[in-house]
Each structure stands twice: as structure tokens, then as C-alpha cells.
matplotlib code that plots the C-alpha trace (Angstrom):
import matplotlib.pyplot as plt

x = [6.2, 10.0, 9.4, 7.0, 9.5, 12.2, 9.9, 9.0, 12.6, 13.4, 10.6, 11.8, 15.4, 14.3, 13.1, 10.5, 7.5, 8.5, 9.3, 5.8, 4.1, 6.0, 5.1, 1.5, 0.8, 3.1, 0.1, -0.2, 3.2, 2.3, -0.6, -4.1, -3.0, -0.6, -3.3, -5.7, -3.1, -2.0, -5.6, -5.5, -8.2, -11.8, -14.8, -15.2, -11.6, -12.1, -15.3, -13.5, -10.6, -12.8, -15.0, -11.8, -10.3, -13.3, -13.2, -11.4, -8.3, -8.9, -8.2, -4.9, -4.4, -3.6, -1.5, -2.8, -1.6, 1.9, 1.9, 0.5, 3.3, 5.9, 4.8, 4.4, 8.1, 9.1, 6.7]
y = [17.9, 17.2, 13.7, 13.0, 14.3, 12.1, 9.0, 9.8, 10.2, 6.8, 5.1, 6.5, 5.6, 2.0, 1.5, -1.2, 1.1, 2.4, -1.2, -2.3, 0.5, -0.3, -3.9, -3.3, -1.0, -2.7, -3.6, 0.1, 0.0, -2.0, -3.4, -2.1, -0.4, 1.8, 2.6, 3.6, 5.7, 7.5, 8.3, 6.2, 3.7, 4.7, 2.7, 1.0, -0.1, -1.4, -3.2, -4.9, -5.8, -7.5, -9.3, -10.7, -11.6, -13.1, -13.4, -10.8, -11.9, -12.7, -9.8, -10.0, -8.9, -5.3, -6.5, -3.7, -5.5, -5.7, -2.0, -1.2, -3.2, -1.5, 1.9, 0.8, -0.3, 3.3, 4.8]
z = [19.7, 20.0, 21.3, 18.4, 15.9, 17.4, 17.2, 13.6, 12.7, 14.3, 12.4, 9.1, 9.8, 10.7, 7.2, 7.8, 7.3, 3.8, 2.8, 4.0, 2.1, -1.1, -0.9, 0.1, -2.9, -5.4, -7.6, -8.5, -10.1, -13.2, -15.1, -14.5, -11.2, -13.1, -15.7, -12.9, -11.1, -14.3, -15.2, -18.4, -17.3, -17.5, -16.3, -19.7, -19.5, -15.9, -16.9, -19.8, -17.6, -15.0, -17.6, -19.1, -15.7, -14.2, -10.4, -8.3, -6.3, -2.7, -0.4, 1.5, 5.1, 5.7, 8.7, 10.9, 14.1, 12.7, 11.9, 15.4, 17.0, 14.8, 15.9, 19.5, 19.5, 19.2, 21.7]

ax = plt.figure().add_subplot(projection="3d")
ax.plot(x, y, z, "-o")
ax.set_aspect("equal")
plt.show()
């Protein structure tokens, strides 16, 4: 447990993981994402949003391999 705690502390101190999470979920900080997160958007609002918007944006990579490599650097 002590080794795991030291590794977790080193990952947090490194700062790359929190920056990644902030960037990955930045769409929830404004616009429709913020409305969903705050509970202000119901299904009718989401339907209207998508009908107005048209096609959904293409998915972006979750960069799983990059995250795995980041964690493995500390193991």
C-alpha cells in the first residue's frame, strides 16, 4: 500500500494527468455540456440542440495508450 501511495503522489505531483482530464472534459465547462452537468438541460432541450446543430462532431481519441504509458512511467 505504501508503494501505491508513493506512486499516486508522484503522479499527482507530475501534473500531466490533471491537465489531461481538464482538457478531455473541457466541453462540459460551457455551452450545452454545462447545461447538462448542472441539470438544466432536459431531453426536449437536447433534442432541440441536436436538430439545430445537425450532425454530431466526430469522436476524438481518448488517448488510452498515452495514459497507460504515463502510468507505467511511475510503476
